[in-house]
C-alpha positions in Angstrom: 0.0 0.0 0.0 2.1 2.8 -1.3 -0.2 5.6 0.0 0.2 4.3 3.6 4.0 3.9 3.2 4.3 7.4 1.8 2.3 9.0 4.6 4.3 7.2 7.3 7.7 7.9 5.7 6.8 11.5 5.0 5.8 12.2 8.6 8.9 10.5 10.0 11.2 12.3 7.6 9.8 15.6 8.9 10.5 14.5 12.5 6.8 14.2 13.2 5.5 11.3 15.4 1.8 12.2 15.2 -0.3 12.1 12.1 -3.1 14.5 11.6 -6.7 13.4 11.6 -6.7 13.8 7.8 -3.6 11.6 7.4 -5.0 9.0 9.8 -8.2 8.8 7.9 -6.4 8.6 4.6 -4.6 5.5 6.0 -8.0 4.1 7.0 -9.5 4.8 3.6 -6.5 3.0 2.0 -7.2 -0.2 3.9 -11.0 -0.1 3.2 -12.3 1.5 6.3 -15.1 4.1 5.9 -14.5 7.4 7.6 -15.7 11.0 7.4 -12.7 12.2 5.5 -12.1 15.9 6.4 -10.9 18.8 4.3 -8.3 21.2 5.7 -9.2 25.0 5.8 -6.6 27.6 6.8 -9.2 30.5 6.9 -12.8 31.1 7.7 -13.6 31.8 4.0 -12.0 28.5 3.0 -14.0 26.7 5.7 -17.3 28.3 4.4 -16.5 27.3 0.8 -15.8 23.7 1.7 -18.9 23.5 3.9 -21.1 24.8 1.0 -19.5 22.3 -1.3 -19.9 19.1 0.8 -23.3 20.2 2.3 -24.5 21.3 5.7 -24.5 20.4 8.5 -20.8 20.1 9.1 -18.2 19.6 11.8 -15.1 21.8 12.4 -12.0 20.5 14.3 -8.8 22.3 15.1 -5.7 21.3 13.3 -2.6 21.6 15.5 0.4 19.4 15.7 0.6 20.2 19.4 -2.9 18.9 20.4 -3.9 15.3 20.8 -7.4 15.7 22.4 -9.2 18.4 20.4 -12.2 18.7 22.8 -9.9 19.6 25.7 -9.0 22.9 24.0 -12.5 23.7 22.7 -11.3 22.5 19.3 -14.5 20.8 18.1 -17.7 22.4 16.8 -20.6 20.2 15.8 -23.8 20.4 13.7 -23.0 23.7 12.0 -25.9 24.4 9.7 -25.0 27.8 8.0 -22.2 29.9 6.7 -22.5 32.2 9.7 -22.2 29.4 12.1 -19.1 28.1 10.3 -17.4 31.6 10.5 -18.4 31.9 14.2 -17.1 28.4 15.0 -13.8 29.0 13.1 -13.1 32.1 15.2 -14.2 30.4 18.4 -11.9 27.4 17.8 -8.9 29.7 17.1 -9.7 31.8 20.2 -10.2 28.7 22.4 -6.8 27.2 21.4 -5.0 30.5 22.2 -6.7 30.8 25.6 -6.1 27.1 26.7 -2.9 26.3 24.9 -1.0 29.5 24.1 2.0 27.4 23.1 0.1 25.4 20.5 0.3 26.1 16.8 -2.9 26.9 15.0 -2.9 25.5 11.4 -6.5 25.9 10.6 -9.5 23.6 10.9 -10.7 20.4 9.3 -14.2 20.5 7.8 -16.3 17.3 7.4 -19.8 16.3 6.9 -21.8 15.8 10.1 -22.5 12.1 10.5 -25.8 10.9 11.9 -24.3 9.6 15.1 -27.7 9.4 16.9 -28.7 6.6 14.5 -25.9 4.3 15.6 -23.8 3.1 18.6 -20.6 4.9 19.4 -17.7 2.5 19.8 -13.9 2.8 20.2 -11.4 0.9 18.2 -7.6 1.2 17.8 -4.1 0.0 17.7 -1.6 0.1 20.5 2.0 -1.2 20.9 2.9 -3.1 24.0 6.6 -3.2 24.8 6.5 -7.0 25.5 3.8 -8.3 23.2 4.0 -5.9 20.3 1.1 -4.7 18.2 -2.4 -5.1 19.7 -5.9 -4.1 18.7 -8.5 -2.8 21.2 -12.3 -2.4 21.0 -14.7 -0.9 23.5 -17.6 1.4 24.1 -16.7 4.8 22.7 -17.5 8.4 22.8 -16.7 10.9 25.6 -17.2 8.3 28.4 -14.6 5.8 27.2 -12.2 6.5 30.1 -15.0 6.3 32.7 -16.6 3.1 31.4 -13.3 1.3 30.8 -15.2 -1.4 28.9 -12.6 -2.8 26.5 -11.3 -6.0 25.0 -7.8 -6.6 23.5 -6.0 -9.0 21.2 -2.5 -9.4 19.8 -2.4 -8.6 16.1 -2.9 -10.1 13.6 -6.1 -12.2 13.9 -9.2 -13.3 11.9 -12.9 -12.8 12.2 -13.5 -15.5 14.8 -11.2 -13.7 17.3 -12.7 -10.3 16.5 -16.2 -11.6 17.2 -14.9 -13.0 20.5 -13.5 -9.6 21.4 -16.8 -7.9 20.9 -18.6 -10.7 22.8 -16.4 -10.0 25.9 -17.5 -6.4 26.3 -19.9 -5.8 29.1 -21.8 -3.5 26.7 -22.1 -6.2 24.0 -25.8 -6.3 24.5 -26.1 -2.8 23.2 -24.9 -4.0 19.8 -27.7 -6.5 19.8 -30.3 -3.8 20.4 -32.0 -3.0 23.7 -35.2 -1.2 24.7 -36.5 -1.2 21.1 -33.2 0.1 19.5 -32.2 -1.5 16.3 -29.3 -4.0 16.4 -25.9 -2.5 15.3 -23.9 -4.1 12.6 -21.4 -6.2 14.8 -20.0 -7.9 11.7 -18.9 -4.6 10.2 -17.2 -3.8 13.5 -15.5 -7.3 13.6 -14.3 -6.7 10.0 -12.8 -3.3 11.1 -10.9 -5.0 13.9 -9.4 -7.5 11.5 -8.3 -4.8 9.2 -6.7 -2.9 12.0 -4.9 -6.0 13.1 -3.4 -6.5 9.7 -2.5 -2.9 9.4 -0.7 -3.1 12.8 1.2 -6.2 11.7 2.3 -4.7 8.3 3.3 -1.3 9.6 5.1 -1.6 13.0 5.8 2.2 12.7 2.1 2.7 13.8 2.5 2.6 17.6 -0.9 3.9 18.4 -4.1 4.6 16.4 -7.3 5.9 18.2 -10.6 5.7 16.3 -13.2 7.3 18.6 -16.0 7.4 18.0 -16.7 4.7 15.5 -20.4 4.9 14.9 -21.8 1.4 14.2 -25.1 1.6 12.3 -27.7 -1.1 11.6 -25.9 -1.5 8.3 -22.2 -0.6 8.2 -20.1 1.9 10.3 -18.3 5.2 10.0 -15.1 6.4 11.7 -15.8 10.0 12.9 -12.5 10.8 14.4 -9.0 9.3 14.2 -5.5 10.0 15.2 -2.2 8.0 15.0 1.2 8.1 16.6 4.4 6.7 15.0 7.8 5.5 15.9 10.7 4.1 13.9 10.5 0.3 13.9 13.0 -1.6 16.1 16.0 -2.9 14.2 17.6 -6.3 15.1 21.4 -5.9 15.1 22.2 -9.6 15.4 21.9 -12.1 12.6 18.5 -13.7 13.1 19.5 -17.2 11.8 22.5 -17.3 14.1 20.3 -16.3 17.0 17.8 -19.0 16.3 20.5 -21.6 15.8 22.0 -20.7 19.2 18.7 -20.8 20.9 18.1 -24.3 19.5 21.4 -25.5 20.9 20.5 -24.0 24.3 17.2 -25.8 24.4 19.0 -29.1 23.7 21.3 -28.2 26.6 18.3 -27.5 28.8 16.8 -30.9 28.0 20.1 -32.4 29.1 20.0 -30.3 32.2 16.6 -32.0 33.1 18.1 -35.5 32.5 21.8 -35.1 33.6 24.2 -38.0 34.1 26.7 -35.8 36.1 25.8 -32.9 38.4 28.2 -30.5 40.1 27.1 -28.4 43.1 29.4 -25.3 43.4 29.6 -23.4 46.7 27.3 -25.3 49.0 27.9 -24.6 52.7 27.3 -25.9 56.1 25.4 -22.7 57.0 22.7 -23.7 54.6 22.9 -27.3 55.9 24.3 -28.3 52.5 20.8 -27.7 50.9 21.8 -28.4 47.4 23.9 -31.5 48.0 21.2 -33.0 50.3 18.6 -32.2 47.6 20.5 -34.6 45.2 20.5 -37.4 47.8 18.5 -39.7 45.4 20.1 -38.5 42.2 20.6 -41.5 39.9 23.8 -40.2 38.2 27.2 -39.0 39.5 27.2 -36.1 42.0 30.3 -33.9 42.7 30.9 -30.9 44.9 33.1 -27.9 44.1 34.3 -26.0 47.2 37.6 -24.3 48.1 36.9 -23.5 51.7 38.7 -26.1 53.9 36.2 -25.5 56.7 33.4 -26.8 54.4 35.1 -29.7 52.7 35.1 -32.1 55.7 31.3 -31.8 56.0 30.9 -32.5 52.3 33.1 -35.5 52.4 31.3 -36.8 55.5 28.2 -37.1 53.3 30.1 -39.4 51.0 30.4 -36.8 48.2 33.7 -36.2 46.3 34.8 -32.6 46.4 37.1 -30.7 44.1 38.7 -27.4 44.5 38.1 -26.5 40.9 35.3 -27.4 38.5 37.9 -28.1 35.8 39.3 -30.9 38.0 36.2 -33.0 37.8 37.1 -36.0 35.6 33.6 -36.4 34.0 31.7 -34.2 31.5 29.3 -32.2 33.7 25.8 -31.9 32.3 24.3 -29.7 35.0 25.8 -27.4 37.6 24.1 -25.7 40.6 25.8 -22.5 41.7 25.4 -21.0 45.2 28.2 -18.5 45.4 28.4 -14.8 46.4 27.2 -12.6 43.6 30.5 -10.8 42.9 32.1 -14.1 41.8 29.1 -15.3 39.8 30.4 -14.1 36.4 33.7 -15.8 37.0 32.0 -19.1 38.0 29.8 -18.9 34.9 33.0 -18.5 32.8 34.4 -21.6 34.5 31.3 -23.6 33.6 31.5 -22.6 30.0 35.2 -23.5 29.9 34.4 -26.9 31.4 31.7 -27.5 28.8 28.8 -27.6 31.3 25.6 -27.8 29.3 23.2 -26.3 31.8 23.7 -24.2 34.9 21.4 -22.9 37.6 22.3 -19.8 39.7 20.7 -19.9 43.1 22.7 -16.8 43.7 20.6 -13.7 44.1 21.2 -9.9 44.5 21.0 -9.0 40.9 18.6 -6.7 39.0 15.8 -7.6 41.4 17.5 -5.4 44.0 17.2 -2.3 41.8 20.8 -1.3 42.8 23.6 -0.4 40.4 25.9 -3.3 41.4 23.2 -5.9 41.1 22.1 -4.6 37.7 25.8 -4.5 36.5 26.5 -8.1 37.6 23.3 -9.4 36.0 24.3 -7.7 32.8 27.7 -9.4 32.9 26.1 -12.8 33.5 23.8 -12.3 30.5 26.5 -11.1 28.2 28.8 -14.0 29.1 26.0 -16.6 28.7 24.7 -15.1 25.4 28.2 -15.4 23.9 28.0 -19.2 24.5 25.5 -22.1 24.1 25.1 -22.7 27.8 21.6 -23.0 29.1 21.5 -20.6 32.1 18.6 -21.0 34.5 17.9 -18.0 36.7 19.7 -16.4 38.5 17.8 -15.9 41.8 16.0 -19.3 41.5 15.8 -22.9 42.8 16.4 -24.5 39.4 15.3 -27.8 37.9 13.3 -30.7 39.2 12.9 -34.1 37.6 11.7 -36.8 40.0 12.3 -39.6 37.5 16.1 -39.2 37.8 16.1 -37.9 41.4 17.1 -34.3 40.4 15.6 -32.0 43.0 15.6 -28.3 43.9 14.7 -29.1 47.5 15.5 -32.0 49.8 11.9 -33.1 50.6 10.6 -33.4 47.0 9.2 -36.7 45.9 11.5 -38.8 43.6 11.5 -42.0 41.7 8.3 -41.8 39.6 7.8 -39.9 36.3 4.6 -37.9 36.0 2.6 -36.0 33.4 2.3 -32.5 34.8 5.0 -29.8 34.3 5.3 -26.5 36.2 7.3 -23.3 35.5 7.7 -20.6 38.1 9.5 -17.3 38.6 9.1 -17.9 42.3 11.2 -20.7 43.9 8.7 -20.9 46.7 5.8 -21.5 44.4 7.7 -24.1 42.4 8.5 -26.1 45.5 5.1 -25.7 47.1 3.5 -26.8 43.8 5.6 -30.0 43.5 4.9 -31.0 47.1 1.2 -30.2 47.2 0.6 -31.8 43.8 2.2 -35.0 45.1 0.0 -34.9 48.2 -3.0 -34.9 45.8 -1.7 -37.8 44.0 -0.7 -35.7 41.0 2.7 -36.8 39.6 5.1 -34.1 38.4 7.0 -34.7 35.2 9.3 -31.7 35.3 9.4 -28.3 37.2 11.6 -25.3 36.8 12.1 -22.3 39.1 13.5 -19.7 36.7 13.9 -16.5 38.7 15.1 -13.5 36.8 15.2 -15.6 33.5 17.9 -13.5 31.9 18.8 -15.9 29.1 16.2 -18.7 29.0 12.7 -17.3 29.3 9.4 -18.9 30.1 8.8 -19.7 26.4 12.0 -21.8 26.3 10.7 -24.0 29.2 7.3 -24.3 27.7 8.8 -25.5 24.4 11.0 -27.9 26.2 8.3 -29.4 28.3 5.8 -29.5 25.5 8.3 -31.5 23.4 8.2 -34.3 26.1 5.6 -36.8 25.0 4.8 -37.6 28.6 3.5 -34.1 29.3 -0.3 -33.8 29.6 -0.5 -30.3 31.2 1.7 -27.3 31.9 1.1 -24.8 34.8 3.1 -21.7 35.2 3.5 -18.8 37.6 5.0 -15.8 35.8 5.7 -12.2 36.8 7.1 -10.7 33.6 8.8 -11.4 30.3 11.2 -9.7 27.9 9.7 -11.2 24.7 6.0 -11.4 25.2 5.3 -12.3 21.6 7.5 -15.4 21.8 5.8 -16.4 25.1 2.4 -16.0 23.3 3.4 -18.2 20.4 4.8 -20.9 22.8 1.6 -20.8 24.8 -0.5 -21.1 21.7 1.4 -24.1 20.4 1.3 -25.9 23.7 -2.4 -25.1 24.5 -3.4 -26.5 21.1 -2.3 -29.9 22.4 -3.0 -30.0 26.1 -4.2 -27.6 28.9 -1.9 -24.8 30.0 -2.8 -22.7 33.1 -1.2 -19.4 33.7 -1.0 -17.7 37.1 0.2 -14.1 36.7 1.9 -12.3 39.6 1.9 -8.5 39.7 -1.6 -8.0 38.4 -2.1 -4.9 40.5 0.1 -1.7 40.7 1.3 -2.8 44.2 1.8 -6.3 42.9 3.8 -5.0 40.0 6.2 -3.1 42.4 6.6 -6.3 44.4 7.2 -8.2 41.1 10.1 -6.0 40.2 11.7 -6.3 43.6 11.3 -10.1 43.5 12.6 -11.0 40.0 13.4 -7.7 38.3 10.8 -8.6 35.7 9.5 -6.4 32.9 5.9 -6.2 33.9 3.1 -5.3 31.5 -0.6 -4.4 32.2 -3.0 -6.9 33.5 -5.4 -6.2 30.6 -2.7 -7.1 28.1 -1.8 -10.3 30.0 -5.5 -11.4 30.1 -5.8 -10.8 26.4 -2.6 -12.7 25.5 -3.5 -15.7 27.7 -7.1 -15.9 26.4 -6.0 -15.5 22.8 -3.3 -18.2 23.1 -5.9 -20.8 24.2 -4.4 -21.1 27.7 -6.4 -20.4 30.8 -5.8 -18.1 33.8 -5.9 -18.9 37.5 -5.5 -16.6 40.5 -3.5 -18.4 43.1 -1.7 -21.7 44.0 -4.9 -23.4 45.3 -6.7 -22.6 42.0 -3.7 -23.9 40.1 -3.7 -27.2 42.0 -7.5 -27.5 41.7 -7.3 -27.0 37.9 -4.5 -29.4 37.5 -6.3 -32.1 39.4 -9.5 -31.7 37.3 -7.6 -31.6 34.0 -5.5 -34.6 34.8 -8.0 -36.8 36.7 -11.3 -35.7 35.3 -13.2 -35.9 32.0 -13.3 -33.0 29.5 -15.7 -30.2 30.5 -17.6 -29.6 27.2 -20.4 -27.4 28.6 -21.2 -25.0 31.5 -24.4 -26.6 32.9 -23.8 -28.3 36.3 -25.9 -30.7 38.3 -25.2 -30.2 42.0 -25.9 -32.7 44.8 -25.8 -31.1 48.3 -26.5 -32.6 51.7 -28.5 -29.6 53.0 -30.8 -27.0 51.4 -29.7 -23.9 53.2 -26.7 -23.4 51.0 -28.6 -23.9 47.7 -28.9 -20.2 46.8 -25.3 -19.4 47.7 -24.1 -22.4 45.7 -26.0 -21.4 42.6 -24.6 -17.8 42.8 -21.1 -19.2 43.2 -21.3 -21.3 40.1 -22.9 -18.4 38.2 -20.0 -16.2 39.2 -17.6 -18.7 37.7 -19.4 -18.5 34.4 -21.4 -21.7 34.9 -25.1 -22.5 35.0 -27.2 -24.5 37.5 -30.1 -25.2 35.2 -33.5 -26.7 35.7 -33.5 -30.5 35.0 -35.5 -32.1 32.2 -39.1 -33.1 32.8 -38.2 -36.8 32.6 -35.6 -36.4 35.3 -38.1 -34.7 37.6 -40.6 -37.5 37.0 -38.1 -40.1 38.0 -36.9 -38.2 41.0 -40.4 -37.7 42.2 -40.9 -41.4 42.4 -38.5 -41.9 45.2 -37.1 -38.6 46.5 -37.8 -37.6 50.1 -39.0 -34.0 49.8 -39.6 -33.7 53.6 -36.6 -31.6 54.5 -35.3 -32.0 51.0 -35.7 -30.9 47.4 -35.0 -32.3 44.0 -34.6 -29.0 42.3 -31.0 -28.2 41.1 -29.1 -28.0 43.4 -30.6 -31.2 44.9 -31.0 -31.2 48.7 -30.5 -35.0 48.9 -29.3 -35.6 52.4 -32.6 -37.1 53.6 -32.9 -39.3 50.5 -29.4 -40.8 50.7 -28.9 -40.8 54.4 -26.1 -38.2 54.2 -24.4 -40.5 51.8 -24.5 -43.5 54.2 -27.7 -45.3 53.0 -26.9 -48.7 51.6 -29.6 -48.8 49.0 -29.5 -47.5 45.4 -30.8 -43.9 45.9 -27.4 -42.2 45.7 -26.3 -44.0 42.5 -29.8 -43.5 41.1 -29.6 -39.8 41.6 -26.2 -39.6 40.0 -27.3 -41.7 37.0 -30.3 -39.5 36.4 -28.0 -36.5 36.2 -25.6 -38.5 34.0 -28.5 -39.2 31.5 -30.0 -35.7 31.6 -29.1 -33.7 28.5 -29.5 -30.4 30.4 -26.4 -31.3 32.5 -22.8 -31.2 31.4 -21.0 -31.9 34.7 -21.8 -33.3 38.1 -20.5 -32.1 41.6 -21.5 -33.9 44.8 -21.0 -32.9 48.3 -20.0 -35.6 50.8 -21.2 -34.5 54.3 -18.1 -34.0 56.5 -19.5 -31.8 59.3 -22.5 -34.0 59.9 -21.0 -37.5 59.4 -17.2 -37.2 59.3 -16.5 -37.6 63.0 -17.6 -41.3 62.7 -15.1 -42.0 60.0 -12.2 -42.0 62.5 -13.6 -45.2 64.1 -15.8 -46.4 61.3 -13.8 -45.9 58.2 -15.8 -48.7 56.5 -18.7 -46.2 56.2 -16.5 -43.8 54.3 -14.9 -46.5 52.1 -18.3 -48.0 51.3 -19.5 -44.6 50.0 -16.3 -44.0 48.1 -16.5 -47.4 46.5 -20.0 -46.7 45.1 -18.8 -43.3 43.8 -15.7 -44.9 42.3 -18.0 -47.4 40.5 -20.2 -44.6 39.1 -17.1 -42.5 38.2 -15.7 -45.4 36.1 -19.0 -45.8 34.2 -20.0 -42.2 33.6 -19.1 -40.0 30.6 -19.6 -36.6 32.2 -17.1 -34.8 34.4 -17.7 -35.8 38.1 -16.2 -34.3 41.2 -16.8 -34.5 45.0 -16.6 -31.9 47.7 -15.0 -32.8 51.0 -14.9 -29.7 53.2 -12.3 -29.8 56.0 -14.9 -28.5 58.4 -13.8 -28.9 62.1 -12.1 -32.3 61.4 -9.3 -31.5 59.1 -7.2 -34.6 59.9 -10.1 -37.0 59.3 -11.1 -35.2 56.1 -7.5 -35.3 54.9 -7.6 -39.1 55.2 -10.9 -39.1 53.3 -9.4 -37.1 50.5 -6.5 -39.5 50.3 -8.9 -42.5 50.0 -11.1 -40.7 47.4 -8.1 -39.7 45.2 -6.7 -43.2 45.4 -10.0 -44.3 43.8 -9.5 -41.8 40.9 -12.0 -39.2 42.2 -11.5 -35.5 41.7 -11.8 -33.8 45.1 -12.3 -30.2 46.1 -12.4 -28.5 49.5 -15.6 -26.5 48.7 -18.2 -25.8 46.1 -16.5 -22.4 45.5 -13.3 -24.1 44.5 -15.1 -26.7 42.5 -16.9 -23.9 40.6 -13.6 -22.0 39.8 -11.9 -25.2 38.6 -14.9 -26.2 36.4 -15.1 -22.7 35.0 -11.4 -22.8 34.1 -11.7 -26.3 32.5 -14.8 -25.2 30.5 -12.9 -22.1 29.3 -10.1 -24.3 28.0 -12.0 -27.2 26.5 -14.8 -25.1 24.9 -12.2 -22.6 23.7 -10.1 -25.3 22.1 -13.2 -26.8 20.4 -14.0 -23.3 19.0 -10.5 -22.8 17.8 -10.6 -26.1 15.9 -13.7 -25.2 13.9 
């Protein structure tokens, strides 16, 4: 599009980074977007002549390279119906600019036909450039209240119509497009087509760093852009050879894979003060383990553990696949150089005190580490992290982690604490970890590299991640998208608030980006978002142990009726439905259900009918099978009464196991997702044993209906989104 290229090049050549409304609309016209193309007028006489030619009523807007928001300086005059009104408006706009912005240059006004905005819905659309994720497109309710309403949706560019329609559907005001209170529906398809055009414009011309179309009036048939402005910047230039960079990254990823399955590990700098944390963590490592320590006061303690120590890494006789470094930060760059000289393929730096401190020395030392690593093929994990975990080979990042059995869930975390807590709590739920990585400041290998490495493992069935920030958000997005097309990926974003973003920087020195951009990137990639560690673990358990959630309608079986309204609200808040059952289900339930103190509406108050789950007849299974057959239900959640019956389980475990055996039998035969709720109540130890027995029988277990609702909502988002993406 030569016209677009010439407009952008001309502005940049003149040293201008803002395009005028006329230039912005010329770009839109060039890509097939209808707008009220204005005509410039440098005098009142010229404005009158143009108005007479294009026809009244008209709009006048100030032209000034120093003003972005024209209405702020009184620079807009609407619905001018005569020559006299045009002359008066021209003078008023000139006077208003001089009074409100004396430093701003006045270059005349633009004159355009007054569009019939009242007949359509005012929307906002545009392009913005995120420093991590690159070009993005935004849509929302427009007009003068856009900042107040804040109702927007975003996507990374480029995208097609399906994604544009989804953006529009996410708006709280989407119902307005469908027509409310007798208003005609607006042409949402034209708006979706506009968003696609903007996405391709943003991709093709990275010089466009911002484009604001507000308002875009969407009529029952078509749309019109009434105002537009654009900001430019010279595109970033890569200085390194791209093919060489990609080749080196491929080698690093192979080295990272070797780091996860090392034959020889060296721990550098472990000390008695830390109770030899890293050496103890490798107590069950299946390969060779060496120590590197020069302090004679430490060596005796190391050798007492039966571990061979060397004063220099170079003295180790074997090829070292993976090194764990716990040395003071000033010597970290020198130790990294030693690792490269030795041919170590992967190295973790537990050492902290780098850019996350915000201090000059820490930033300088981190820069040195990054420069040294990037000049080699070494896979550098961290710094400021706990490193790699692979239970299959006994490679641990903490002494108490479970080893010996390969799993199918992977976890990536910029927090070492979250990585360790996830691995331990997942094991307690019977979820087996395949690999985990605590990646800290991620100065060389980023989250995308770990996603790609874990996704390449055929044993992986799910990836979870805790992330605070990235350098290359676009690459993260592409990695998430590839992985999520094959299996569930759950993302927990730290630093979602302003205060959290400050803590994020002090924790990992990450480059944070706005919560809205993160939400858009995760949603568009096909991954799903969770809010905390409990939500992550709940989602993982449901994804790994449960059936696919292909719909949002849930059948609920509770033991008491008092909580029914709250339960229903809880599931609705998670984007789920608690629907009325089918007529045939009600007919069958009516034949045996005890409605004295109970109800067979959804949620079912079934305690009296099934003896709080302890009746030995067929009522419990019968209720579950009715819900399984009912086409109005997509998933089933059942509460097991703990507060009312759980105390007996301590001495009468057979009552619990009998119930769980019946639920296991149903669970093996059903096709719909099924989960049970076991609230800790006032008997946490007893309920913990109940959860263990339930999970051993393959049941999905949640602590509460609230947590079940969140997990089912997340699973529905993933599986239904994946189905939509495949059509």
